[in-house]
C-alpha positions in Angstrom: -16.0 10.0 37.5 -12.5 9.7 38.8 -10.0 11.8 37.1 -6.4 10.2 36.4 -3.8 12.1 34.8 -1.4 10.0 32.2 1.6 11.0 30.3 3.6 9.5 27.4 5.7 10.3 24.4 3.7 11.2 21.0 4.8 8.0 19.3 3.3 4.9 17.6 3.9 2.8 20.8 1.1 4.8 22.7 -1.7 4.6 20.2 -3.6 1.7 21.9 -4.0 4.5 24.9 -5.6 6.9 22.5 -7.8 4.2 21.0 -9.2 3.2 24.3 -9.8 6.9 25.4 -11.6 7.7 21.9 -13.6 4.5 22.4 -14.8 5.4 25.7 -13.4 2.6 27.3 -12.1 4.0 30.5 -15.3 6.3 30.8 -17.3 3.1 30.7 -15.8 2.3 34.0 -15.9 5.8 35.5 -12.5 6.9 34.7 -11.5 10.3 33.1 -8.1 9.4 31.9 -6.6 12.6 30.8 -3.5 12.0 28.3 -0.6 14.6 28.1 1.9 14.3 25.2 5.5 14.7 26.4 7.8 15.0 23.5 10.5 15.7 25.7 10.3 12.3 26.9 11.4 10.4 29.9 13.4 12.9 31.9 10.6 15.4 31.9 8.0 12.5 32.7 10.0 11.5 35.9 9.9 15.2 37.0 6.1 15.4 36.4 5.6 12.5 38.5 7.7 13.7 41.3 5.6 17.1 40.8 2.3 15.3 40.8 1.7 16.8 37.3 0.8 13.3 36.4 -0.5 10.3 38.1 0.9 7.6 35.5 3.8 7.5 33.1 4.4 5.4 30.1 8.0 5.6 30.4 11.4 4.2 29.3 12.4 1.4 31.7 16.0 2.7 32.3 14.9 6.2 33.0 12.4 5.5 35.7 14.4 2.7 37.3 17.2 5.4 37.7 14.8 7.9 38.9 13.0 5.6 41.5 16.6 4.7 42.9 17.1 8.3 43.4 14.1 9.0 45.3 11.1 9.2 42.9 8.0 8.3 44.9 6.6 6.0 42.1 6.5 2.3 41.5 6.4 0.2 38.1 3.2 -1.4 38.0 3.8 -3.2 34.8 5.9 -3.8 31.5 4.1 -2.0 28.6 6.5 -3.0 25.8 8.5 -6.1 26.3 10.6 -5.9 23.2 13.8 -3.8 23.2 13.7 -0.1 22.0 15.8 0.2 18.9 17.8 3.6 19.0 19.3 4.9 15.8 22.4 6.7 16.1 22.2 9.7 14.0 24.4 12.4 12.4 23.6 15.3 10.2 23.4 14.1 6.7 26.2 16.3 5.5 28.5 15.6 8.4 32.0 13.7 7.6 31.2 11.0 10.3 30.7 7.7 8.4 31.3 4.9 10.9 30.4 4.7 14.8 34.2 4.8 15.5 34.2 8.4 14.0 32.0 9.5 17.1 34.2 8.6 19.8 34.9 11.8 22.2 32.2 13.7 20.1 29.3 15.6 21.6 26.1 14.0 22.0 22.8 15.8 21.8 20.3 14.6 24.5 16.8 15.6 25.2 17.7 16.2 28.6 19.6 14.9 31.8 18.2 11.6 32.9 16.8 10.9 29.5 16.8 7.7 27.5 19.0 9.6 25.0 21.7 10.4 27.6 21.3 6.8 29.3 21.6 4.9 26.0 24.7 7.3 25.3 26.2 5.5 28.0 25.4 2.1 26.7 26.3 2.7 23.5 29.8 4.1 24.6 30.3 0.9 26.6 29.4 -1.5 23.8 32.2 0.2 21.8 34.8 0.3 24.6 34.9 4.1 24.8 35.6 5.6 28.3 32.0 6.9 29.3 33.3 9.6 31.7 34.6 11.2 28.4 30.9 11.7 27.2 29.9 15.4 26.6 26.3 16.3 26.3 24.2 19.2 24.5 20.6 19.6 25.9 18.1 20.0 22.9 15.0 19.1 24.7 13.2 17.6 21.6 13.9 15.8 18.3 13.4 19.5 16.6 16.0 20.7 19.0 18.4 17.9 17.9 17.9 18.8 14.3 19.0 22.4 15.0 21.9 21.2 17.1 23.3 18.8 14.4 22.7 20.9 11.6 24.4 23.9 13.3 27.2 21.7 14.5 26.5 22.4 18.5 26.3 18.5 18.8 27.7 15.7 16.7 25.2 12.8 17.1 21.9 12.1 18.5 20.3 8.9 19.6 16.5 8.4 19.4 13.9 5.8 18.4 15.0 4.5 15.1 11.5 4.5 13.3 10.3 7.8 14.6 13.5 9.3 13.4 13.3 7.7 10.1 11.4 10.3 8.3 14.3 12.8 8.9 16.6 10.3 7.3 14.3 10.0 4.3 14.2 13.7 4.0 18.0 13.9 4.0 18.3 15.9 7.2 19.9 12.9 9.4 21.9 9.9 8.4 21.7 6.9 10.5 25.1 5.5 11.3 23.9 2.3 13.1 21.5 1.0 15.9 21.8 0.4 19.5 19.0 -1.7 21.0 18.3 -1.6 24.6 19.3 -4.6 26.6 16.0 -4.6 28.4 12.1 -4.1 27.8 11.7 -0.7 26.3 8.6 0.8 28.2 6.9 0.2 31.6 4.0 1.9 33.2 4.9 3.9 36.4 2.3 5.3 38.9 3.0 7.6 41.9 2.8 5.9 45.2 0.1 8.1 46.5 -2.1 7.0 43.6 -1.7 3.3 44.1 -2.2 3.8 47.8 -5.5 5.8 47.2 -6.8 4.2 44.2 -5.4 0.6 43.5 -8.7 -0.7 42.1 -8.7 2.2 39.5 -5.1 1.6 38.4 -6.0 -2.1 38.1 -9.0 -1.5 35.8 -6.8 0.9 33.7 -4.2 -1.9 33.2 -7.1 -4.3 32.3 -8.4 -2.1 29.7 -5.0 -1.2 28.0 -3.9 -4.8 28.2 -6.9 -6.1 26.4 -6.3 -3.6 23.6 -2.4 -4.2 23.3 -3.1 -8.1 23.2 -5.1 -7.6 19.8 -3.4 -4.3 18.6 -1.5 -6.0 15.9 -4.9 -7.6 14.5 -6.8 -4.5 14.2 -7.9 -4.0 10.5 -5.4 -1.6 8.6 -3.5 -0.6 11.8 -0.2 -0.3 9.6 -2.2 2.4 7.4 -3.6 4.1 10.4 -0.2 4.3 11.9 1.6 5.4 8.7 -0.9 8.2 8.3 -0.9 9.5 12.1 2.9 9.6 12.3 3.9 10.4 8.5 5.7 7.0 8.0 5.9 4.7 5.3 3.7 1.9 5.6 6.6 -0.7 5.0 8.4 1.0 7.9 5.5 0.6 10.0 5.1 -3.0 9.0 8.5 -3.6 10.0 8.1 -1.8 13.4 5.0 -4.0 14.3 6.9 -7.1 13.6 9.6 -6.0 15.9 7.4 -4.5 18.6 6.0 -7.0 21.3 3.4 -5.4 23.8 3.4 -6.9 27.4 0.7 -7.5 29.9 2.8 -8.7 32.9 4.6 -7.1 35.7 8.3 -6.5 35.8 9.9 -9.3 37.4 12.5 -9.4 40.1 15.4 -11.0 37.6 14.8 -8.4 34.8 14.8 -5.4 37.4 18.3 -6.7 38.9 19.6 -7.3 35.4 18.9 -3.6 34.6 20.1 -2.1 37.8 23.2 -4.1 37.6 23.9 -2.8 34.1 23.2 1.0 35.1 25.4 0.5 38.1 28.2 -1.1 36.2 27.8 2.2 33.7 27.9 4.5 36.7 24.2 5.8 35.9 23.2 4.7 39.4 25.3 4.8 42.6 22.8 2.7 44.6 20.3 -0.1 43.8 16.6 -0.1 44.8 15.0 -3.3 46.2 12.3 -5.0 44.3 9.6 -3.8 47.0 10.9 -0.1 46.4 10.6 -0.2 42.8 7.8 -2.5 41.7 4.2 -3.1 43.0 2.1 -5.7 41.6 -1.6 -5.0 41.7 
């Protein structure tokens, strides 16, 4: 058995991985795929790839593109979710903020530096015509940390995936002001260079297994109820999320990478662009 370590957020996007692991599909190919949940998200997973704590990360596109440009020795081997990620912009339910304009020059809670929650704060500020260099951040690590920060007023708003945050809205802890979808595919699969070099056929086999599952994921009987129970979500919210979510079985193409890097560059999130060959590896 070949052991491969993989990391991802504990969110509904990643249920296909867990199903494949539970069904012994990787094991049948001689692969011991060891999954680690990373609630801190993309910033933490970039660090794990750099430190060799994980071999593979299912990670936000903008976060890993930024970190590869900054020297992360990994490559994007495939797009995992093609549809945009829908970020909800949330405030404490009892706060005075009612409209997006109220949040200009206010402090934003982020999971960590380089995380999607930070990068999307720049995208949102740019969309609103705000000065991005006026953005102030409060590092909260996880969604629980964000609840604490917004409740205690150490931060004013928090951007997180809309459907995963919906239970907090339903409970009256957060109020959602509006949405901010990513202008690019939400998730990609990134692998450390060393692992690609030493085990390309194992990575190719892993991709083949997960792609077979994501292709048919929506047609699994009662998948909406399964997701609803696992993630404490209303069935109707899961059904809406399933309609909006499109998994991918294809590599990241050069045109999309250039578009992402151009936008990150214009926002001042990256100061240099990587080449396609430095960023993507098609197996």
